[in-house]
N, CA, C and O of each residue as an XYZ file, in Angstrom:
692
protein
N     -37.123     11.723    -40.238
C     -36.906     10.861    -40.544
C     -38.457     10.114    -40.553
O     -39.163     10.374    -39.579
N     -39.125      9.026    -41.803
C     -40.330      8.462    -41.497
C     -40.187      7.577    -40.305
O     -39.030      7.169    -40.203
N     -40.916      7.187    -39.455
C     -40.764      5.902    -38.902
C     -40.937      5.041    -39.580
O     -41.465      5.060    -40.692
N     -40.388      3.898    -38.831
C     -40.230      2.278    -39.678
C     -41.163      1.632    -38.921
O     -41.145      2.073    -37.772
N     -41.862      0.886    -39.064
C     -42.506     -0.024    -38.777
C     -42.008     -1.494    -38.951
O     -42.463     -2.206    -39.846
N     -41.053     -1.931    -38.065
C     -40.669     -3.232    -38.425
C     -41.280     -4.554    -37.565
O     -41.292     -4.503    -36.335
N     -41.724     -5.597    -38.197
C     -42.514     -6.932    -37.828
C     -41.719     -8.199    -38.608
O     -41.323     -8.221    -39.773
N     -41.620     -9.235    -37.589
C     -41.396    -10.215    -38.049
C     -39.676    -10.799    -38.175
O     -38.756    -10.140    -37.691
N     -39.496    -11.870    -38.761
C     -38.395    -11.899    -39.151
C     -37.726    -11.642    -40.653
O     -38.282    -12.025    -41.683
N     -36.502    -10.965    -40.631
C     -35.666    -10.999    -41.833
C     -35.833     -9.493    -42.467
O     -35.702     -9.297    -43.675
N     -36.147     -8.412    -41.493
C     -36.106     -7.516    -42.507
C     -35.322     -6.833    -42.727
O     -34.902     -6.161    -41.785
N     -34.669     -6.633    -44.186
C     -33.349     -5.964    -44.661
C     -33.281     -4.680    -43.962
O     -34.308     -4.043    -44.194
N     -32.409     -4.002    -43.138
C     -32.244     -2.416    -42.525
C     -30.992     -1.907    -43.020
O     -29.992     -2.559    -42.721
N     -30.888     -1.150    -43.531
C     -29.778     -0.346    -43.994
C     -28.733     -1.282    -45.520
O     -27.769     -0.909    -46.188
N     -29.300     -2.163    -45.522
C     -28.830     -3.009    -46.681
C     -27.335     -3.931    -46.663
O     -26.551     -4.376    -47.501
N     -27.474     -3.914    -45.152
C     -26.089     -4.177    -44.830
C     -26.736     -5.300    -43.330
O     -25.993     -6.231    -43.019
N     -27.598     -5.186    -42.808
C     -28.052     -6.041    -41.769
C     -29.289     -6.418    -41.743
O     -30.082     -5.657    -42.298
N     -29.882     -7.784    -41.054
C     -31.194     -8.015    -40.955
C     -31.491     -8.109    -39.725
O     -30.637     -8.277    -38.854
N     -33.052     -7.986    -39.441
C     -33.238     -7.729    -38.001
C     -33.705     -9.417    -37.597
O     -33.822    -10.045    -38.649
N     -33.949    -10.152    -36.562
C     -34.182    -11.495    -36.487
C     -34.967    -11.690    -35.509
O     -35.271    -12.873    -35.352
N     -35.555    -10.721    -34.553
C     -36.403    -10.724    -33.624
C     -38.051    -10.893    -33.659
O     -38.603    -10.021    -34.330
N     -38.899    -11.838    -33.068
C     -39.948    -11.895    -33.868
C     -41.039    -10.901    -33.147
O     -42.082    -11.419    -32.749
N     -40.824     -9.403    -32.956
C     -41.591     -8.392    -32.339
C     -41.986     -7.198    -33.207
O     -41.157     -6.943    -34.080
N     -42.915     -6.515    -33.172
C     -42.890     -5.710    -33.579
C     -42.129     -3.984    -32.585
O     -42.169     -3.812    -31.367
N     -41.599     -3.118    -33.514
C     -41.005     -2.548    -33.008
C     -41.118     -0.900    -33.446
O     -40.173     -0.517    -34.135
N     -41.875     -0.159    -33.214
C     -41.804      1.203    -33.935
C     -40.673      2.217    -33.781
O     -40.344      2.467    -32.621
N     -40.075      2.792    -34.693
C     -38.677      3.422    -34.840
C     -38.941      4.604    -35.674
O     -39.469      4.521    -36.783
N     -38.556      5.739    -35.110
C     -38.433      6.851    -35.469
C     -36.813      7.287    -35.659
O     -36.346      8.395    -35.396
N     -36.176      6.272    -36.116
C     -34.481      6.475    -36.360
C     -33.965      5.646    -37.323
O     -34.666      4.821    -37.910
N     -32.510      5.835    -37.584
C     -31.996      4.716    -37.952
C     -31.277      3.588    -37.503
O     -30.351      3.782    -36.715
N     -31.509      2.598    -37.822
C     -30.758      1.299    -37.466
C     -29.320      1.264    -37.097
O     -28.477      1.942    -37.685
N     -29.041      0.416    -36.057
C     -27.362      0.586    -35.847
C     -27.133     -0.383    -36.954
O     -27.838     -1.221    -37.517
N     -25.720      0.084    -37.089
C     -24.845     -0.344    -38.350
C     -23.449     -1.191    -37.832
O     -22.359     -0.848    -37.374
N     -24.317     -2.911    -38.276
C     -22.956     -3.738    -38.089
C     -21.846     -3.867    -39.451
O     -22.132     -4.334    -40.553
N     -20.897     -3.470    -39.142
C     -19.514     -3.661    -40.013
C     -19.213     -5.191    -40.303
O     -19.207     -5.758    -39.211
N     -18.970     -6.062    -41.289
C     -18.348     -7.114    -41.453
C     -17.624     -7.221    -42.521
O     -18.062     -6.913    -43.629
N     -16.429     -7.670    -42.320
C     -15.664     -7.663    -43.226
C     -14.897     -9.250    -43.522
O     -15.075    -10.098    -42.647
N     -14.243     -9.545    -44.474
C     -13.478    -10.960    -44.300
C     -12.551    -10.034    -45.184
O     -12.788     -9.078    -45.921
N     -11.193    -10.820    -44.747
C      -9.689    -11.020    -45.392
C      -9.185    -12.185    -45.284
O      -9.742    -13.283    -45.320
N      -7.478    -11.749    -45.073
C      -6.673    -12.923    -44.371
C      -6.141    -12.696    -43.055
O      -6.321    -11.655    -42.422
N      -5.182    -14.143    -42.471
C      -4.134    -13.689    -41.425
C      -3.909    -14.415    -41.685
O      -4.470    -15.378    -42.208
N      -1.884    -13.890    -41.047
C      -1.150    -15.289    -41.024
C      -0.601    -15.754    -43.004
O      -0.327    -16.884    -43.409
N      -0.605    -14.445    -43.837
C      -0.571    -14.738    -45.016
C      -1.654    -15.844    -45.520
O      -1.209    -16.841    -46.088
N      -2.547    -15.758    -45.402
C      -3.834    -16.686    -45.758
C      -4.003    -18.243    -45.369
O      -4.449    -19.311    -45.789
N      -3.407    -17.699    -44.389
C      -3.493    -19.320    -43.824
C      -4.621    -19.864    -43.090
O      -5.031    -21.020    -42.984
N      -5.113    -18.529    -42.505
C      -6.864    -18.564    -41.949
C      -7.469    -17.242    -42.431
O      -6.803    -16.219    -42.594
N      -8.938    -17.358    -42.671
C      -9.746    -16.174    -42.519
C     -10.028    -15.598    -41.403
O     -10.458    -16.135    -40.382
N      -9.626    -13.747    -41.711
C     -10.388    -13.516    -40.768
C     -11.217    -12.127    -40.830
O     -11.343    -11.405    -41.819
N     -11.804    -11.906    -39.404
C     -13.036    -11.047    -39.748
C     -13.227     -9.892    -38.799
O     -13.300     -9.984    -37.573
N     -13.317     -8.487    -39.725
C     -13.039     -7.550    -38.737
C     -14.369     -6.825    -39.251
O     -15.153     -7.204    -40.121
N     -14.406     -5.237    -38.162
C     -15.145     -4.564    -38.430
C     -15.565     -3.410    -37.671
O     -14.669     -2.623    -37.369
N     -16.814     -3.131    -37.277
C     -17.092     -2.118    -36.509
C     -18.841     -2.245    -35.956
O     -19.538     -3.039    -36.588
N     -19.443     -1.523    -34.888
C     -20.515     -1.750    -34.695
C     -20.905     -0.378    -34.355
O     -20.201      0.109    -33.471
N     -22.084      0.588    -34.936
C     -21.936      2.024    -34.787
C     -23.792      2.316    -34.616
O     -24.636      1.681    -35.250
N     -24.041      3.233    -33.781
C     -25.543      3.925    -33.889
C     -25.280      5.294    -33.730
O     -24.733      5.822    -32.761
N     -25.864      6.031    -35.122
C     -25.884      7.343    -35.290
C     -24.635      7.344    -35.629
O     -24.084      8.323    -35.127
N     -23.556      6.377    -36.568
C     -22.364      7.105    -36.313
C     -21.480      7.061    -35.376
O     -20.304      7.226    -35.699
N     -21.929      6.755    -33.560
C     -21.351      6.784    -32.714
C     -20.882      5.069    -32.477
O     -21.674      4.292    -31.944
N     -19.880      4.743    -32.818
C     -19.120      3.236    -31.550
C     -20.141      3.277    -30.311
O     -20.403      4.109    -29.443
N     -20.650      1.831    -30.678
C     -21.614      0.888    -29.468
C     -20.201      0.239    -29.101
O     -19.524     -0.297    -29.979
N     -19.758      0.310    -27.699
C     -18.784     -0.177    -26.576
C     -19.384      0.045    -25.380
O     -20.229      0.880    -25.055
N     -18.649     -1.111    -24.552
C     -19.304     -0.455    -23.337
C     -17.763      0.063    -22.559
O     -16.724      0.393    -23.132
N     -18.119     -0.019    -20.655
C     -16.738      0.661    -20.386
C     -15.926     -0.443    -19.858
O     -14.698     -0.486    -19.796
N     -16.951     -1.514    -19.409
C     -15.951     -2.056    -18.416
C     -16.354     -4.027    -18.674
O     -17.493     -4.449    -18.872
N     -15.615     -4.545    -18.628
C     -16.002     -5.936    -18.925
C     -15.234     -7.308    -17.934
O     -14.130     -7.171    -17.407
N     -15.807     -8.194    -17.860
C     -15.051     -9.261    -16.862
C     -14.974    -10.876    -17.482
O     -15.781    -11.777    -17.258
N     -13.635    -10.937    -18.404
C     -14.021    -12.193    -18.813
C     -14.618    -11.835    -20.264
O     -14.390    -12.830    -20.951
N     -15.169    -11.028    -20.914
C     -15.544    -11.016    -22.229
C     -17.179    -10.735    -21.965
O     -17.792    -10.397    -22.978
N     -17.946    -10.835    -20.740
C     -19.045    -10.397    -20.286
C     -18.998     -8.427    -20.005
O     -18.111     -7.825    -19.400
N     -19.831     -8.014    -20.449
C     -19.746     -6.494    -20.179
C     -20.588     -6.253    -18.779
O     -21.540     -6.869    -18.299
N     -20.083     -5.470    -18.468
C     -20.147     -5.241    -16.933
C     -21.422     -3.704    -17.322
O     -20.920     -2.592    -17.156
N     -21.975     -3.716    -17.496
C     -22.200     -2.275    -17.444
C     -23.350     -2.272    -18.814
O     -22.888     -3.123    -19.575
N     -24.696     -1.664    -19.483
C     -25.909     -2.150    -19.985
C     -24.891     -1.368    -21.663
O     -25.145     -1.694    -22.823
N     -23.988     -0.520    -21.305
C     -23.306     -0.271    -22.978
C     -22.552     -1.458    -23.705
O     -22.225     -1.364    -24.888
N     -22.377     -2.215    -23.187
C     -20.991     -3.570    -23.805
C     -22.021     -4.226    -24.893
O     -23.213     -4.250    -24.587
N     -21.632     -4.722    -26.067
C     -22.432     -5.532    -26.637
C     -20.953     -6.372    -27.116
O     -19.872     -6.059    -27.615
N     -21.781     -7.889    -26.531
C     -21.474     -9.048    -27.468
C     -21.614     -9.266    -28.651
O     -22.757     -9.207    -29.105
N     -20.725     -9.523    -29.353
C     -21.091    -10.094    -31.014
C     -20.754    -11.531    -31.235
O     -19.616    -11.980    -31.100
N     -21.657    -12.135    -31.535
C     -22.063    -13.822    -31.752
C     -21.501    -13.896    -33.598
O     -21.784    -13.461    -34.714
N     -20.536    -14.781    -32.867
C     -19.994    -14.814    -35.032
C     -19.871    -16.142    -35.328
O     -19.064    -16.880    -34.762
N     -20.752    -16.541    -36.325
C     -20.931    -18.063    -36.879
C     -20.479    -18.497    -38.204
O     -20.426    -17.780    -39.202
N     -20.209    -19.538    -38.138
C     -19.596    -19.968    -39.551
C     -20.394    -21.132    -40.452
O     -20.552    -22.194    -39.851
N     -20.835    -21.078    -41.607
C     -21.328    -21.911    -42.381
C     -20.142    -22.806    -43.188
O     -19.014    -22.540    -43.603
N     -20.877    -23.839    -43.191
C     -20.570    -25.448    -43.538
C     -18.537    -25.515    -43.401
O     -17.623    -25.302    -44.198
N     -18.597    -25.817    -42.334
C     -16.600    -25.478    -41.514
C     -16.601    -27.430    -41.430
O     -17.382    -28.309    -41.794
N     -15.696    -27.400    -40.966
C     -14.817    -28.299    -40.569
C     -15.245    -29.316    -39.526
O     -14.978    -30.477    -39.219
N     -16.154    -28.180    -39.067
C     -17.051    -28.215    -37.456
C     -18.230    -29.104    -38.363
O     -19.206    -29.406    -37.676
N     -18.271    -29.441    -39.407
C     -19.914    -29.860    -39.891
C     -20.784    -28.762    -40.716
O     -20.551    -27.562    -40.861
N     -21.727    -29.450    -41.149
C     -22.783    -28.476    -42.228
C     -23.404    -27.570    -41.280
O     -23.278    -27.624    -40.057
N     -24.145    -26.657    -42.007
C     -24.789    -25.346    -41.160
C     -24.304    -24.378    -40.559
O     -23.202    -24.018    -40.974
N     -24.742    -23.812    -39.708
C     -24.138    -23.037    -38.797
C     -23.892    -23.236    -37.883
O     -24.535    -24.033    -37.199
N     -22.817    -22.579    -37.448
C     -21.665    -23.110    -36.193
C     -21.150    -22.169    -35.295
O     -20.317    -21.439    -35.833
N     -21.406    -21.875    -33.829
C     -21.026    -20.823    -33.515
C     -19.255    -20.708    -33.293
O     -18.682    -21.521    -32.567
N     -18.607    -19.759    -33.909
C     -17.256    -19.904    -34.001
C     -16.550    -19.258    -32.621
O     -15.784    -19.801    -31.825
N     -17.156    -17.739    -32.637
C     -16.810    -17.184    -31.273
C     -17.706    -15.984    -31.068
O     -18.643    -15.739    -31.828
N     -17.301    -15.024    -29.710
C     -18.596    -14.235    -29.503
C     -17.055    -13.813    -28.456
O     -16.070    -14.348    -27.948
N     -17.737    -12.472    -28.613
C     -16.853    -11.190    -27.981
C     -17.297     -9.682    -28.160
O     -18.192     -9.294    -28.910
N     -16.304     -8.702    -27.119
C     -16.761     -7.577    -27.195
C     -16.199     -6.692    -28.026
O     -15.097     -6.863    -28.547
N     -17.091     -5.474    -28.231
C     -16.943     -4.616    -29.862
C     -16.047     -4.073    -28.452
O     -16.507     -4.090    -27.310
N     -14.312     -3.472    -28.932
C     -13.756     -2.838    -28.398
C     -14.179     -1.167    -27.965
O     -15.121     -0.447    -28.298
N     -13.181     -0.994    -27.207
C     -13.654      0.582    -26.549
C     -11.961      1.374    -27.168
O     -10.847      0.897    -26.950
N     -12.224      2.474    -27.838
C     -13.408      3.269    -27.664
C     -14.022      3.411    -28.975
O     -14.868      4.201    -29.394
N     -13.401      2.472    -29.510
C     -14.120      2.698    -31.616
C     -14.940      1.854    -31.700
O     -15.399      1.931    -32.840
N     -15.665      0.651    -30.868
C     -16.455     -0.063    -31.402
C     -16.163     -1.184    -32.461
O     -17.042     -1.872    -32.980
N     -14.429     -1.311    -32.793
C     -14.398     -2.457    -33.647
C     -13.930     -3.595    -32.798
O     -13.982     -3.813    -31.588
N     -13.264     -4.514    -34.247
C     -13.636     -5.831    -33.461
C     -12.643     -6.359    -34.365
O     -12.398     -5.629    -35.325
N     -12.034     -7.409    -34.298
C     -11.201     -8.642    -34.973
C     -11.588     -9.973    -34.842
O     -12.595    -10.258    -34.195
N     -10.921    -10.796    -35.367
C     -10.811    -12.218    -35.111
C     -10.680    -13.331    -36.294
O     -11.415    -13.398    -37.279
N      -9.540    -14.227    -35.972
C      -9.252    -15.340    -36.866
C      -9.858    -16.411    -36.739
O     -10.497    -16.670    -35.719
N      -9.752    -17.292    -37.848
C     -10.532    -18.899    -37.589
C      -9.963    -19.823    -36.916
O     -10.606    -20.633    -36.249
N      -8.726    -19.819    -37.003
C      -7.326    -20.269    -36.127
C      -8.311    -21.057    -35.431
O      -9.527    -20.960    -35.267
N      -7.014    -22.233    -34.911
C      -7.572    -23.133    -33.681
C      -8.376    -22.451    -32.002
O      -7.738    -22.045    -31.031
N      -9.348    -22.497    -32.088
C      -9.167    -22.240    -30.467
C      -9.153    -23.402    -29.551
O      -9.919    -24.324    -29.833
N      -8.268    -23.528    -28.308
C      -8.561    -24.665    -27.850
C      -7.928    -25.939    -28.367
O      -6.909    -25.969    -29.056
N      -8.653    -27.022    -27.955
C      -8.741    -28.063    -28.985
C      -9.856    -28.901    -30.087
O     -10.212    -30.048    -30.360
N     -10.177    -27.161    -30.581
C     -11.180    -26.671    -31.962
C     -10.220    -27.391    -33.389
O      -9.018    -27.423    -33.128
N     -10.497    -27.820    -34.477
C     -10.308    -27.387    -35.698
C     -10.200    -25.771    -36.225
O     -10.721    -24.938    -35.483
N      -9.520    -25.273    -37.522
C     -10.137    -24.227    -37.601
C     -11.008    -24.053    -37.832
O     -11.461    -25.130    -38.221
N     -11.802    -23.261    -37.896
C     -13.310    -22.775    -38.228
C     -13.649    -22.163    -39.670
O     -14.695    -21.531    -39.821
N     -12.875    -22.333    -40.580
C     -12.880    -21.752    -41.426
C     -14.167    -22.288    -42.411
O     -14.252    -23.512    -42.307
N     -15.209    -21.717    -43.352
C     -16.006    -21.851    -43.911
C     -16.582    -21.045    -45.106
O     -15.918    -20.102    -45.536
N     -17.869    -21.381    -45.712
C     -17.554    -20.811    -46.792
C     -18.721    -19.445    -46.548
O     -19.192    -18.951    -47.572
N     -19.151    -18.877    -45.192
C     -19.890    -17.601    -45.097
C     -19.790    -18.054    -43.549
O     -19.940    -19.107    -42.930
N     -19.435    -16.617    -43.221
C     -19.998    -15.981    -41.749
C     -21.248    -14.859    -41.737
O     -21.677    -14.115    -42.618
N     -21.633    -15.074    -40.348
C     -22.680    -14.153    -39.439
C     -22.554    -14.109    -38.712
O     -22.516    -15.092    -37.972
N     -22.313    -12.380    -38.182
C     -22.336    -11.770    -37.341
C     -23.897    -10.985    -36.445
O     -24.520    -10.037    -36.922
N     -24.191    -11.567    -35.316
C     -25.270    -11.418    -34.818
C     -24.997    -10.243    -33.217
O     -23.997    -10.259    -32.499
N     -26.109     -9.429    -33.067
C     -25.141     -8.296    -32.076
C     -26.774     -7.742    -31.574
O     -27.662     -7.390    -32.350
N     -26.822     -7.766    -30.719
C     -27.910     -6.734    -30.179
C     -27.639     -5.016    -29.458
O     -27.000     -4.682    -28.460
N     -28.472     -4.140    -30.512
C     -28.592     -2.951    -30.786
C     -28.762     -2.223    -29.412
O     -29.331     -2.725    -28.443
N     -28.386     -1.391    -29.435
C     -28.411     -0.242    -28.119
C     -29.974      0.078    -27.878
O     -30.737      0.139    -28.842
N     -30.469      0.299    -26.419
C     -31.287      0.994    -26.018
C     -32.681     -0.173    -26.508
O     -32.721     -1.285    -25.980
N     -33.713      0.237    -27.512
C     -34.900     -0.616    -27.743
C     -34.560     -1.066    -29.341
O     -35.379     -1.686    -30.018
N     -33.295     -0.679    -29.814
C     -33.631     -1.221    -31.160
C     -33.084     -2.712    -31.189
O     -32.377     -3.354    -30.412
N     -33.747     -3.024    -32.496
C     -33.592     -4.619    -32.459
C     -31.742     -5.106    -32.675
O     -30.752     -4.375    -32.696
N     -31.863     -6.739    -32.822
C     -31.169     -7.440    -32.823
C     -30.668     -7.134    -34.612
O     -31.485     -6.797    -35.469
N     -29.250     -7.333    -34.869
C     -28.603     -7.166    -36.360
C     -27.800     -7.637    -36.737
O     -26.695     -7.442    -36.231
N     -27.979     -8.556    -37.897
C     -27.212     -9.605    -38.528
C     -26.818     -9.390    -39.741
O     -27.652     -9.055    -40.583
N     -25.673     -9.516    -40.025
C     -25.082     -9.305    -41.092
C     -24.632    -10.894    -41.927
O     -24.551    -11.907    -41.233
N     -24.463    -10.937    -42.890
C     -23.598    -12.236    -43.659
C     -22.847    -11.705    -44.499
O     -23.131    -10.597    -44.953
N     -21.740    -12.371    -44.884
C     -20.632    -12.080    -45.409
C     -19.612    -13.085    -46.105
O     -18.737    -13.469    -45.329
N     -19.530    -13.607    -47.422
C     -19.007    -14.638    -47.974
C     -17.620    -14.851    -47.414
O     -16.957    -13.874    -47.068
N     -17.138    -16.109    -47.305
C     -15.564    -16.227    -47.159
C     -14.357    -15.130    -48.069
O     -14.730    -14.510    -49.065
N     -13.157    -15.050    -47.626
C     -12.431    -14.154    -48.414
C     -12.517    -14.637    -49.802
O     -12.986    -13.963    -50.719
N     -11.984    -15.991    -49.941
C     -11.344    -16.724    -51.366
C     -10.217    -17.168    -50.989
O      -9.722    -17.425    -49.891
N      -9.786    -17.240    -52.316
C      -8.328    -17.819    -51.917
C      -7.316    -16.271    -51.712
O      -7.481    -15.079    -51.973
N      -6.376    -17.003    -51.178
C      -5.258    -15.760    -50.474
C      -4.876    -14.906    -51.739
O      -4.405    -15.324    -52.796
N      -5.200    -13.555    -51.372
C      -4.269    -12.736    -52.475
C      -3.702    -11.463    -51.577
O      -4.522    -10.805    -50.937
N      -2.947    -11.278    -51.553
C      -1.375    -10.492    -50.595
C      -1.724     -8.605    -51.060
O      -1.178     -7.710    -50.414
N      -2.578     -8.330    -52.105
C      -2.324     -6.952    -52.802
C      -3.735     -6.488    -51.923
O      -3.901     -5.398    -51.377
N      -4.806     -7.775    -51.957
C      -6.419     -7.571    -51.601
C      -6.289     -6.948    -50.160
O      -6.537     -5.840    -49.684
N      -5.714     -8.321    -49.594
C      -5.249     -8.137    -48.142
C      -4.351     -7.087    -47.164
O      -4.533     -6.736    -45.998
N      -3.290     -6.735    -48.156
C      -2.945     -5.300    -47.399
C      -4.033     -4.042    -47.412
O      -4.156     -3.378    -46.382
N      -4.690     -3.775    -48.396
C      -5.761     -3.023    -48.622
C      -6.680     -2.877    -47.313
O      -7.099     -1.879    -46.727
N      -6.869     -4.572    -47.023
C      -7.634     -4.371    -46.227
C      -7.506     -4.295    -44.564
O      -8.230     -3.811    -43.695
N      -6.379     -4.927    -44.547
C      -5.298     -4.251    -42.949
C      -5.221     -3.131    -43.119
O      -5.223     -2.625    -41.997
N      -5.135     -2.209    -44.021
C      -5.121     -0.579    -43.992
C      -6.304      0.166    -43.724
O      -6.253      1.218    -43.088
N      -7.323     -0.291    -44.148
C      -8.675     -0.120    -43.734
C      -9.150     -0.661    -42.245
O      -9.736     -0.038    -41.359
N      -8.837     -1.613    -42.264
C      -8.517     -2.079    -41.042
C      -8.330     -1.022    -39.763
O      -9.189     -0.596    -38.991
N      -6.925     -0.757    -39.814
C      -6.173     -0.202    -38.933
C      -7.063      1.506    -39.169
O      -6.530      2.441    -38.572
N      -8.014      1.744    -39.788
C      -8.294      2.759    -40.075
C      -9.235      3.153    -38.858
O      -9.446      4.248    -38.337
N      -9.625      2.154    -38.642
C     -11.099      1.681    -37.560
C     -10.369      1.551    -36.152
O     -10.945      1.880    -35.115
N      -9.073      1.055    -36.173
C      -8.777      0.310    -34.797
C      -7.786      1.958    -34.497
O      -7.210      2.561    -35.404
N      -7.808      2.347    -33.212
C      -7.404      3.279    -32.849
C      -5.462      2.687    -32.358
O      -5.229      1.637    -31.759
N      -4.688      3.400    -32.685
C      -3.264      3.121    -31.961
C      -3.504      2.055    -30.880
O      -4.552      2.019    -30.235
N      -2.354      1.070    -30.685
C      -2.759      0.060    -29.222
C      -3.327     -0.927    -28.851
O      -3.072     -1.741    -27.963
N      -4.951     -0.742    -30.316
C      -6.088     -1.413    -30.090
C      -5.150     -3.004    -30.746
O      -4.204     -3.043    -31.533
N      -5.809     -4.047    -30.115
C      -5.121     -5.352    -30.542
C      -5.562     -5.679    -32.044
O      -4.918     -6.523    -32.667
N      -6.751     -4.966    -32.696
C      -6.881     -5.137    -33.795
C      -5.454     -4.637    -34.690
O      -5.726     -4.635    -35.891
N      -4.597     -4.386    -34.529
C      -3.659     -3.220    -35.003
C      -2.433     -4.559    -35.047
O      -1.537     -4.270    -35.840
N      -2.276     -5.605    -34.528
C      -1.405     -6.182    -34.260
C      -1.828     -7.993    -34.454
O      -1.259     -8.939    -33.909
N      -3.332     -8.038    -35.681
C      -3.241     -9.443    -35.547
C      -2.864     -9.882    -36.663
O      -3.171    -11.068    -36.789
N      -1.981     -9.175    -38.115
C      -1.248     -9.500    -39.119
C       0.190     -9.443    -39.277
O       0.710     -9.804    -40.332
């Protein structure tokens, strides 16, 4: 593979992610891949985001955590933002959480957290730190649109393929 020199902000990587750190880096390998999908949760009442984080086809996830914080150098928090929601115009932090062990998958609904209003918006973005010296990866996806039970069932089946048996993402619908 030809080494890839990355400089500046917003370089497209793998057609799915953007690098957002402002320093130069010489990579001789592929970039990590953050898959981010949207569908619906609770029969269309809220938007639902799910996906996985991999590097060279291997899940990126840690081996331990303490209340959402990684306790080793392998764990990665995914930061999810929402655009133009009930919280206001522009980007707002919806949630941050660890990718799951062992598959590197994740899922989150836009329903109410604590005393907040539901965080549904026009678009969502995920930002995560790559493993080792790889850069931050950012992915943007549009809202899923009006509820479609057939499309939701298809999306749920795809999500279950990513999440191993017993994973909390298999029990969110």
